[in-house]
C-alpha positions in Angstrom: 74.4 187.8 156.4 77.5 187.5 156.9 80.8 186.5 153.9 84.0 185.3 155.0 87.3 187.2 153.7 89.5 185.1 151.4 93.4 185.4 151.9 94.1 187.9 148.8 91.6 190.4 151.2 92.9 189.4 154.4 96.6 190.5 152.9 95.5 193.6 151.8 94.0 194.3 154.9 97.4 194.5 156.1 99.1 196.4 153.3 95.9 198.8 154.3 97.2 198.8 158.4 100.4 200.3 157.0 99.1 202.9 154.5 95.6 203.2 152.3 95.0 200.7 149.8 92.6 202.2 147.6 91.9 202.5 144.0 90.1 204.7 141.6 87.8 204.1 138.5 87.3 207.1 136.2 84.9 207.8 133.4 84.6 210.7 131.0 80.6 211.4 130.7 79.6 213.5 127.9 77.4 217.0 128.4 77.1 218.9 131.6 77.3 218.3 134.9 74.0 217.8 137.0 74.8 217.3 140.6 71.5 216.6 142.4 70.7 214.1 139.3 74.3 212.5 139.4 74.0 212.0 143.6 70.4 210.8 142.9 71.7 207.9 140.6 75.1 207.4 142.7 72.7 206.7 146.1 69.9 204.8 144.0 72.4 202.5 142.6 74.6 202.0 145.6 71.1 201.1 147.4 69.7 199.1 144.8 73.0 197.2 144.5 73.1 196.8 148.7 76.8 198.2 149.0 76.3 201.1 150.7 77.3 200.2 153.8 79.7 197.7 154.8 80.7 196.4 158.5 84.2 194.5 158.7 85.4 192.6 161.7 88.9 192.3 161.0 89.6 190.1 164.2 87.4 187.4 162.9 88.4 187.9 159.3 84.4 188.3 158.0 82.6 190.9 156.9 79.1 192.1 156.1 77.0 194.3 153.7 74.1 195.3 156.2 70.6 197.3 155.4 70.2 201.3 155.0 72.6 203.7 154.0 76.0 204.8 155.2 77.1 208.3 154.1 77.9 208.5 150.6 80.8 211.3 149.9 80.3 213.1 146.4 83.3 215.2 146.8 83.4 218.6 143.6 87.4 219.0 143.2 86.9 221.4 140.7 87.3 222.4 136.8 90.1 220.2 135.3 93.3 222.9 133.5 95.3 222.3 130.2 98.0 220.1 131.7 95.6 218.2 133.8 97.0 218.9 137.5 93.8 219.0 138.7 93.0 215.4 137.8 96.4 214.2 138.6 96.1 216.2 142.6 92.3 214.5 142.9 93.6 211.1 142.2 96.5 211.1 144.4 93.6 212.6 147.3 91.9 209.8 147.1 94.6 206.9 146.6 96.1 208.2 150.2 93.1 209.2 152.1 92.3 206.6 154.0 88.4 205.1 154.9 87.1 205.1 158.3 86.8 201.3 158.7 86.2 200.7 162.7 82.4 200.8 162.2 79.9 200.9 159.5 81.0 202.6 156.0 80.4 203.3 152.5 83.4 201.4 151.1 83.2 203.8 147.8 83.5 207.3 147.7 83.4 209.5 144.8 84.6 213.0 143.0 83.8 214.9 140.3 85.8 217.3 138.1 84.6 219.5 134.9 86.0 219.5 131.6 84.6 222.1 129.5 81.6 220.0 128.1 82.4 217.0 129.5 82.7 215.8 133.3 85.2 213.4 135.2 83.4 210.8 137.6 85.7 209.2 139.9 85.0 206.6 142.3 87.7 205.7 144.7 86.7 202.5 146.1 88.1 200.4 149.3 90.1 197.9 147.2 90.4 194.8 149.5 85.5 194.4 149.5 86.3 194.5 145.5 88.1 194.0 142.4 88.7 196.0 139.2 86.1 194.0 137.2 83.3 194.7 140.8 83.4 198.3 139.9 83.0 198.1 136.4 79.5 196.8 137.2 78.6 199.1 139.4 79.6 201.8 137.3 78.4 201.1 133.7 74.5 200.6 135.9 75.3 204.5 137.5 76.6 205.7 134.1 73.6 204.4 132.0 71.3 205.2 134.6 72.5 208.8 134.2 72.8 209.4 131.1 68.9 208.1 130.6 69.6 204.5 129.7 67.9 203.2 132.7 66.4 199.8 130.2 69.9 198.6 129.5 71.0 197.2 132.6 68.6 196.4 135.7 69.9 197.8 139.0 69.7 194.3 141.0 71.1 193.0 144.1 74.9 192.2 143.9 75.8 188.6 145.8 77.7 190.5 148.2 78.7 187.3 150.0 80.1 184.9 147.6 81.8 181.4 149.2 85.4 181.5 149.6 86.6 180.3 146.4 90.9 180.4 147.2 91.5 177.2 148.7 92.4 175.7 145.6 94.1 172.6 147.4 90.9 171.1 148.6 89.9 170.2 145.1 92.7 170.9 142.8 95.5 168.3 144.8 98.1 168.6 142.1 98.1 172.7 142.4 99.8 172.3 145.6 102.2 169.7 144.3 103.1 171.9 141.0 103.7 174.8 143.3 105.9 173.1 145.4 107.6 172.3 142.6 108.2 175.5 141.4 109.2 176.8 144.8 113.1 176.5 144.2 112.5 178.3 141.3 111.1 181.1 142.8 113.6 181.5 145.8 116.5 181.4 143.7 114.6 184.1 141.5 114.0 186.4 144.2 117.8 185.8 145.6 118.5 187.6 142.0 116.0 190.2 142.1 117.3 193.6 142.1 116.2 195.5 145.3 115.4 199.3 144.5 117.2 201.8 146.6 114.9 203.6 148.9 115.6 206.8 149.0 112.9 207.6 152.0 111.7 204.8 153.6 109.1 206.5 155.6 107.3 208.2 153.1 105.0 205.6 151.6 102.6 208.0 149.7 101.7 207.1 146.1 101.5 209.7 143.1 100.5 209.3 139.7 101.5 210.0 136.7 99.0 209.1 133.3 100.0 208.5 129.9 97.6 208.2 126.8 98.4 205.8 124.0 96.1 206.3 120.7 94.5 203.9 119.0 97.0 203.4 115.9 99.6 202.6 118.5 97.3 200.1 120.0 96.5 198.2 116.8 100.6 197.9 116.5 100.6 196.6 119.8 98.3 193.9 119.2 99.8 193.2 115.6 103.2 192.9 117.1 102.3 190.6 120.2 100.6 188.1 117.8 103.2 188.3 114.7 105.7 188.0 117.3 104.0 184.7 119.0 103.8 186.5 122.5 100.4 188.3 124.3 99.8 191.8 124.9 100.4 191.0 128.5 103.6 189.8 127.5 104.7 192.9 125.5 103.2 195.3 128.6 105.5 193.2 131.3 108.4 193.5 128.7 107.8 197.4 128.0 107.6 197.8 131.5 110.7 195.7 132.3 112.4 197.6 129.8 111.5 201.4 131.1 112.3 200.8 134.7 115.9 198.8 134.1 117.8 202.3 133.9 116.5 202.7 137.4 117.6 200.2 139.3 121.3 200.2 140.9 124.1 199.7 138.4 124.6 195.7 138.4 128.2 194.8 138.1 128.7 191.1 136.4 129.8 189.9 139.9 126.9 191.0 141.7 124.4 188.1 142.5 121.0 190.6 141.9 120.9 191.0 138.7 117.4 190.8 137.8 114.5 192.4 137.4 111.3 191.1 138.9 108.1 192.3 138.0 104.2 191.3 139.3 101.4 190.9 137.3 97.6 190.4 138.8 95.3 187.8 137.3 91.4 187.7 137.4 90.6 184.1 138.5 87.1 184.8 138.8 86.5 182.7 135.2 88.5 180.0 137.2 86.0 180.5 140.5 82.4 179.5 138.4 80.9 183.0 139.8 78.3 185.1 138.2 80.7 187.5 136.6 77.5 190.1 135.8 76.1 189.8 139.7 78.6 188.9 141.8 80.9 192.1 143.8 84.1 190.7 145.8 87.3 190.6 145.0 89.1 187.5 143.0 92.7 187.7 142.6 95.6 186.1 142.0 99.1 187.0 141.2 102.8 185.8 139.8 106.4 187.6 138.9 108.6 187.2 135.7 112.0 187.4 135.9 114.6 188.9 133.7 118.2 190.5 133.8 117.5 192.6 130.9 120.7 193.4 129.6 121.3 196.5 127.9 120.6 196.6 124.1 118.4 193.7 124.6 115.5 194.5 121.7 112.0 194.4 123.2 111.3 190.7 121.1 113.2 189.3 122.8 112.6 190.4 125.6 109.3 189.8 125.2 110.1 186.2 124.0 112.2 185.2 126.9 109.1 186.2 129.4 106.5 184.7 127.4 108.7 181.4 128.0 107.7 181.6 131.7 104.4 183.0 131.5 103.0 180.1 129.6 104.4 177.9 131.9 102.4 179.9 134.5 99.4 179.6 133.2 99.6 176.4 131.6 100.0 175.1 135.5 97.7 177.8 136.6 100.9 178.8 139.4 98.7 182.0 140.0 95.6 180.0 141.6 98.1 179.2 144.5 98.8 183.0 145.2 96.9 182.1 148.5 99.2 179.6 150.0 102.2 182.4 149.4 100.4 185.6 150.8 98.9 183.2 154.0 102.7 182.3 154.8 103.7 185.6 154.1 101.3 187.0 156.3 102.2 184.7 158.9 105.8 186.1 159.4 104.1 189.8 158.8 101.9 189.8 161.9 105.3 189.0 163.8 107.2 191.9 162.5 106.6 195.7 164.5 105.2 198.2 162.0 108.8 199.6 160.5 109.9 196.2 159.7 106.5 195.4 157.7 106.8 198.4 155.7 110.4 196.9 154.5 109.2 193.2 154.9 107.9 192.4 150.7 111.5 195.1 149.9 113.7 192.3 151.6 112.0 189.0 151.0 110.3 189.5 147.8 112.0 192.5 145.7 109.9 193.4 142.9 110.7 196.5 140.6 107.4 197.5 139.9 103.7 195.8 138.9 101.3 195.4 136.3 97.1 195.4 136.1 96.1 194.8 132.6 92.5 194.7 131.7 90.5 195.7 128.3 87.0 197.4 129.1 85.4 197.6 125.6 83.5 193.9 125.9 81.8 195.0 129.0 79.9 197.6 126.9 78.8 196.1 123.7 79.2 198.0 120.1 75.4 198.3 119.7 74.5 200.1 123.4 73.0 203.5 123.7 75.6 204.8 125.8 78.6 205.0 126.8 81.5 206.6 128.8 84.0 208.6 126.9 86.7 207.2 128.5 87.7 205.3 131.2 91.0 204.2 133.0 92.1 202.9 136.4 94.8 203.6 138.5 96.0 201.8 142.2 97.7 202.7 145.3 101.1 201.0 145.6 101.1 199.4 148.8 104.4 197.5 150.8 104.6 195.0 147.9 106.1 196.9 145.0 107.2 200.7 145.0 105.6 200.8 141.4 101.9 199.7 139.5 101.6 200.1 136.0 97.7 199.8 134.9 97.1 199.8 131.6 93.4 200.4 130.7 92.1 199.9 126.6 89.1 201.6 125.8 87.5 202.2 122.3 90.8 201.0 120.5 92.7 203.6 123.1 94.3 202.4 126.1 95.5 204.6 129.0 98.6 204.0 130.8 98.5 205.9 135.0 101.7 204.9 137.0 101.6 204.9 140.2 104.7 204.9 142.4 106.0 205.6 146.1 108.4 208.8 146.0 109.9 207.3 148.6 111.7 205.1 146.1 111.8 207.1 142.5 112.6 211.2 141.9 110.2 212.7 139.5 113.2 212.8 136.9 113.2 208.8 137.7 109.6 209.0 136.6 110.1 211.2 133.7 112.8 208.7 132.2 110.5 205.9 132.5 107.4 207.7 131.3 110.1 208.4 128.4 111.5 204.9 127.7 107.8 203.8 127.8 106.9 205.7 124.9 110.3 205.2 123.1 109.3 201.5 124.0 105.7 202.1 122.1 107.3 203.8 119.4 110.1 201.2 118.6 106.8 198.9 118.1 106.2 200.8 114.9 109.9 199.8 113.3 108.8 195.9 114.0 111.8 195.7 116.7 
């Protein structure tokens, strides 16, 4: 059975042609590593789920999960030291190493890192074939099986070839009208958006920083969002904008480009009506917000301003029109040389960063016998944005994974961004 790639998947394949477009999920598991047992669990899980052998037909825009197994890679990446440099190196290796997609291949590869009486299991996956929720479902079953709770999640085959759900204009005609009405606003927004300087345009690598946020700070974040009448996501967008603004080129009053613009990924499985427990695929939308972020603006004021934008986007479900934008961009993208493709989004759709936010506590119910000690995600930047903040809430805490292009951001700049994010979180304690 063959499936048809949706518009977002086709766009990701275009991005992957320039630099590897991968993502990584990492779970921390209690107990010593039993490598032979882990390998057996992973191979059995992938085989029973029906996703161990994938064939892509990029020319016709189709894919097929075939019977049998392609080689499954499980790399032993060593031990995690006090400063976790080995973990960062492993993440960067997986994000920057391409999958060989010219023939049948396994779209997921694994690595393990030992840390005292625990170990980290990392799953790097070819992002055009799956979203984060698909990987959570896969790893949830594998972790449960490894820890001996095999009865909790039966390893039934995934529904791997779902029909396309991205032709919204066919059964939501009002959506295209609302999107067309928003086009003048979006053009004006991008014409006012700052373009970050490309220090080394040829350096398209992704590098990674990790920040851990404790449970008390996360609880304060949630409480402040509720008290201020915004969502947690609005508040995270404001924190990211506030952190990246000092790294933007100097903005004068006469300059047209004065706004910081960031993008956000949206999980649209609920709008597609798919079986969320059994469907393996990619169901994403996106939107962008923009703000001048004047010096000295308080976090509450910034989050409230952004709430006005996100509320309108969500009310009209404009993120469902992402396929229209990507299809149009893809038509022009293919006309450019490789060199100009790398600069395409930077020139015509300038973003200072993007955010991908997920709360995973609901995926492991409180009464379950086995749960990983920690779980976080990180995604490659790609040509659309030079920085991605992947926020993962797990067991009341939160991990902020910052992936960035060193061709845009210096190490000192990322140090400053980390410090600003930390300062913004501490600012919440004072209620500002």
